N, C-alpha and C positions, 0 to 999 in steps of 0.2 A: 615189066620193070619201069615203066613210066605209072602205070597206076600205084604202082607202091611207094614209087617215089614225091609222086602228090601225096596219099595218105600219108607220108610218111611227116610232108611240110606241114598239112594240116594238123597233123598230132604235135608238130613241135610248136605252132602257132596258137593252140588251145591252150597247149602246156605253160606257154608267154603270155598269154592271157590270165590265165588263173592266178599266174607268180605273183603280175602286174596288181591284179584284183586280189588280190591276199596282200600285198604289201600295202597297196593304198587304205584297205580298211584296217590295217594294223596302226598306221600313220593315222587313222582316223579314233582309232581307241586310246591311242598314246597322246591324244590331245596333241598331235601334229597335223593341224587340219589344213596350213596352207600348204607341208609334204603332199598330206593325201589328197588335195583337189587338182594337184599340179598333175601327180600319179594318175588317178581315174580320168581326169580330161585329156590325157594322153593314151589312155587306154579306148578311151571314147573314139579315138581316131581309126581305129582296131575294128572294132567292135561297135555297130547303130543300134542293135537287134537289144541289146540294155536300155534304150531308155526310159523304161519306165523305172526302172532302177534310181538312176539319175536325176529323174523329175523328183520319187519322194526325198534325194537329200537334197535337192535346191529348196522344196517347201520347206525342209527339216529346219532348214538354214534360215528361212524367212520368216519361221516361227518365230525362232531366237532370235531375231532382229538381226540377223548378220547378212544386210543386206546386199554386202560387196560376194561375198561366196554366190550369194544364190544369184546376181547377177549372172558372176562369170560362169556357170552352171548353163543358165539360162541363155546366153551369148552364144558361147560353144553350140548347146542344142541348134538354134536359130539358123546356125551357118550349113548346119549338114543340107543335104537333099533328102526329104523326109516327103511319104505318103503328105496329100493336100490336109485332111484333117486333121494330122498326128499336129504338121508343121504351124496350122492355127491355133491348136492348144499351148503351143509350145512360146506363139509369139503372144497371146494372152497372158500367161505364167510371165514373161518378160515383163510384161506390160503393166503387169500388178510390182514387179519387184522396184520399175523404175517410180514407180507413182509412191508407193509405199515408203523410199531412198530419194521421197522430194522432188525426184527429176521430171516436173509434167511435163514439162517439152517432150522428152522422148517417149515419154509414156504414151500421151495424145497422137502421135507421130503411128503410134502401133495399134491404136485402137480405135481410130476413126477407121481405116479398111475393116476392121473386124465388125462395125453395125449394118455393114453390107450381107453378115453371112447368118444365114437364118440362127444356127446352132448357137451360135455367142452371140447372135444381136440384143439380146438382154442383158447379158453379164456385161459385156462391153459398155452399153449405153450406163447400166450403174454406176460404172467406175466409171467414164467421163464426167457425167452429172455430176459425182463426189469430187472429181477434180475441179470443175467449174466452181462450183461452191465453194471452194478451197479459196481459188484466187480470185473469187467475187468477178468472175467472168460469165454475166448473168444472159447477157444476148448471144454467146457464143450454146447456151445450156438451152437456149430459148428454139434453137435453131435445130435441133434435135425432137421439134415437137412430132416430124413427119416418121421419122424411123421409132417415137413411142408409140405412135398410132399404131403399127405393127405389132408390138406384143399386147400382155394382155397384163401387164404391170399394173396393177396400182398403187406402187408404193412409186414408179417413177412419173406418174400422172398426178398424184398429189403433193410431188417436187417439182414437177413443170410452172402448177397453180402458183405455190407459195414462191418462186424464184420469179414468178410473173411481177406479184406483188411487192417481193422485194425492188426490182426496179424502178417502183413506181414511188418510192419514197420520199422521195425528192422530187418528184414534178409535181406540175398545178393541178390543183385541185377537179378542174372539169377534165383533164386530157388522163388521170387518172381514175375517175368514176366511171370513161370509158373504158377502161381498159379493165376495170374491176367487172363492170356486169360484163363482159366478153371472156372475163376468168370462170364469173358464177354462169353461163351459158355453158361454157367447152368443157367444165368440172365441176359438176353439181356434187359429188361427193368431199368434195373440200371445203372446212371451214371458213378459212382465211380470206378468203374473198368475198364471200355475204359480211365479214366482220367488218372487213377496209372498206367495203361500200356501205357499208351502213353508217361508220363514222365520218367517211364523206357526208355524204347525205344530212349528218347531224349536224356538223360543222355548216351547210348550205342551208340550214334552216328549212329542210324538211323530214321535219318529226313523222310523220304519217309512212315514208318510206322507211327510213330508220327503225321504226318500229316494228313494221312488219319482218324484216331483214333477221333483227333479234330474237323475234319469236320464235319462227323459224327454225334458230338455230337453238334455240329451249328447247323445244319440245323434240328436236332429235339428239340434242346430246346435252338433256338437264341439270347432269354434272356440272354444269358451266355458270349456272344460276347465282353464285358468290362472284363473279365477276361480270357477268352479263347484266345482269338486274338493275347495277347502282347505273347503266349507261342506259336502258331502257327508260326506268323510271326519268330520267331527263327530256324524255323527248315527250312527257308532259301531256299525254293524250285524257280523254274523258274515264272517270273515274272506273265506269262501269266495266271497259276494255282492262283496264291495268289489273283487278278485283278480278277480272275472268283467267286473266292467267296466271294469278298467285294464284288463285283456286286450284287451278289444272295444273299446276305444277307440284303444287303442297300434297294435294289429296291423289290424284291420278297418280305421279311421279314422287312421293313419300320425301319434298325434297328439302330439305331443316333453312336454308337461304330465303325459299319463299313460305314459308312459317313463319320466319321471322319478319320479314317485309311486309308479310300479313298481318301481322301482330301489329307493325306498325301504320300500317293504313288505319285497322281499327281504331287508334290511339286519335290517327287525324280525323276521321270523324267525328270523337268523342265518342267510342265506344272504349272506356279505357275495362270495365269487368270482363266484355268478351274477349278484349285482347288478350287480359291474362288468364281468362278460362281455357283461349287456344293455346297457350304458350304449355299450361298446367299441363292439358290432357296430354296434349305431344311429347311431353317430358317422361310422364307417367307409362306410354306407350313406347317412346324410344328415348331414354336418358342419353342425353347429349351434350356438353358442356357450351356450346354456342347458344343452347335454347336456354341453358340456365343465365349462362351471363345475360342474355336478351330479358330474361327473368327480374333479375337484379336492378338492371338500368330501369326499367318499367317501375317498378316497388320505389326505387331512390326516387323518380320524379314523383311519387304519389303522397311519399310523405318524407319535410326534412330531417324528421327524428329517425325513420327507418336510413335515411339519404346517411347519417351518420356511422350508424353499426355497420352498414352496407357499403361503405367508400373501401375498409382492408379487404373486406370477400373479392371484392369488383376488381380491385388491383390484382393480388395474386391468378381470379383465374383470367388477365386481360394478359397477366407476365408469361403465363400459361400456352394461352393463344398466340403469343408473339414469338414461342420460340417452334414450333411445331414446323413439320411438313407439309407443303402446302399442295406441291405437284408430283408427280409421277410418269416415268415415262413407262408406257405400258410393253415396250419391246424391250426393252432391258434393264427396267425398273429402277435408273437414276432417279432420284430423289432433290428436290429441292424447294426452297420456300417463292424462286421468284420465278412467270412462267418465260419457256422459250419454246418459238413456234416451229424450232432444230434443234433437236435434242445433243447436247454438246456430248454426250455419252458415244450413242449410236450413231447419227448423225443421220437421222430418220426423223422424218418431216409432222408435225400435227403427233407426233405420238407422246408429247408432254399434258399431260390433264391432270385436272385437277383431282384430289384423292377423295373420295369419299370413302364411309366406314361411318364407325361409332362416333367420331365425332366429327362425321361429313358435312361436306361443305354443299 
């Protein structure tokens, strides 16, 4: 009789659970979400074995932008006594809810302990770094350096390199120079520390050092030629060094900007015909609007009569180029005419690069 009584009670409880669950789902399907959540959360006190279902429901609300509903579900789950791994996963999900809702202080309190857990360390670090970027707390982000070194994440290392540069934007040149040198040594794959160090070296009248850094960036990332070659030209090094760099970029890397700069250099040396021939040959091999514009400008300089005829054509070409998208994020595809070290769309560092293609840079 006792066994039958227990079985009868278990059967009755299961029937109630099924009834409450069905009622909650009916509320959800009829757009009565508040009643649905109350019903389902009440059921959660009775039956904790359906946690995956609640996590899926909370994630659905979060994707829809219903942060309050997702937070209520995750907070209720967070209060349950669960196995350690499951409890940490719920803590991480709740932190994501808080961060999405702009409750950064609550999110930070939940994320900081998780960086000591190997399973969730990298994910928690990425959210913490993103949080500190949003609040411009560069110092706090840099304090995560040791934890980042325990991961294999290249994106986190790039983030710390760029955050270190951000922190030095208002610093004295000599102090900034020392920090940039340290960042270059610590994060050799990052472009920005070398770029910033070259900028400081150029400002401090150290053209040889600046040119060495610019050259290293160009040989690694030739697509940056349109942006960096004008800076490298300010170093005013011997013609031989400048010619070697332009030749290497134009012939080995087939870079459009280097071809144009090389034609300009030939003009400065008095080799007008050689410069024109260089542009014509390249245009025949690879039709390009920027090469065409450079050829038009060169012919305008050679003849006043030609200048009057070509002025309108040059203006049309210039207007076209002024409307072109110049940069694109290789991570999310965001396009812009302005360069950003941090992509405004996907919030990844050093992914916005010059576009290379038929109108290549």
